[in-house]
N, C-alpha and C positions, 0 to 999 in steps of 0.2 A: 291261819296260814304259816306255813313251814318256813325255818329260816335256813337257806344253804349259804355256808360260809366262804368254800375253796371256789376259785373261779379258774378259767383256763384248763389244762390238762389237769389240774387237780379234782375240779368239779368230775371228770370223767372217772377218776379213782375213787371220789364219794359214790357215784352212783353204782358201780361195781362192788364198793365196799358195801354199801347199804343192801344192795341185792343177796349180798353172801351171807351178811352177818346182823342184819339189823330186822327189828320186826315188821309185819306187815304193813302198818302205818309208814315207816321209812321207806320199804319198798314201793309203796304205792306213790311217795313225793318223788322217788328215783325214776319212775317209771312215767309219770307226768313230765319230770322235766326232759327226759329223753322224748315224749311224745311230742313236745313243742319245736323239736328239731326240725323235721322235715318241712320244707318250704320256706324256714325261717329265713327272714332279711334282716341284715343289720346296716347300722347306721353309725355315724361316727359322733362321739361324745367327747367334747373338749372342756378341760377344766376352764372354767370362766372366772375363777378366783385368781390364779395366777398363771393360766396357760401352761400350766407344767407338765401336763400329761393329755393324751386321748386314748381312748379304748372304742373298740367295735362294740355297740350292745344292740340287742334285738330290737327292730323298728317297732314303734308304736306301744314300746315300754315305758313306763313311766320311770326316768332316771334323774339321778342328782349326784351331787357330789363335789369334791376339788381336792385342791391342796390347805390345809387350815395351818396358818402360821402362828403359834404361840409364843414364840422368841425368833430370834433372829438363826438359830441352830435347833430350834424344836418345831418340826413341819410334821403334821401328819396327815397322810392321804386316804381319801375315801371315797366309795362309789355304793351306790346302792341302786338297783333296776330292779322294778316290780312289772309283773304280767299284767296286761290289761283286766283280767278278771282278779286280779289281785290274789290268786294262788301261789304263787312261787315269787320269792324274793331271793335275791342272787346280791351279795354284799361283800365288800373287800374293805379292810380298813376299820377303825373306828376313832373317830377324833376325840373322843369321850374320855378313851383310856389315856392315862396319862404314861410317860416314859418312866421305866422302874430301874432299880438298881439293887442289887442283892446286898444282904446286910453282910458285914466284915468287920475285923477287929479295927482298922482304923475309923470306921464310921461309929463303932459302938465306942470308941474312946472319945469321939468327940461329941457325943451324945445322943447320936441318930440311930434309935433302934427300929425294929419290924414296926410300920404302921405308920411310922413319922415322915416327914417332907426332908428333902435334903435337896439344897439350891447350890449347884457345883459353880454357878456363874453363868452368863451371858442371858440372864433372864428365866434359864430353864429352872423349873421344880421336878425333882425324880422321887416318886414314892419307895421307899425301902420298903421291900417283900422277899421273901425267899422264892425263888425258881417254884413255880407250880407247872405240872404237865398240863398239856394242851386241853385234854378232856375235861379235866379238873377246873382248871381256868375256866373254860367254856360256860360249865356247869354253875360255878362261883359267880361269874360276871352275869349269868341270866337269872339267877336267885337275885341279885342285887339290884336288878333293873327294875 
């Protein structure tokens, strides 16, 4: 199964980008996504956890997600929808990823080095981590899973 992370218009850009810059396997995924489009009907999925959002998803696809509240000010929305044949997975957000804060002199002075956890208050815990470009972060995250 291939994972397609972007959603909405970003998905269209991903499909076009895949057709232009990716290998044959990625192009095949892009073609499969576009091939599912004709005649596709949509239904409304509403966050059942906190009723925080709703989104149109393909009818008949297995969909799960919602707003996960880890602290009063730490909320993380997620959505995953999978085609009936299990070949396409579209996801948005990842509640397992914590909030991050970049290392800085003030945190270092207080003993918070990269890789440590910083709690600014309100029940929030942030991982101290340098900025990582998107492609590198996706690769790093998928290797850790």
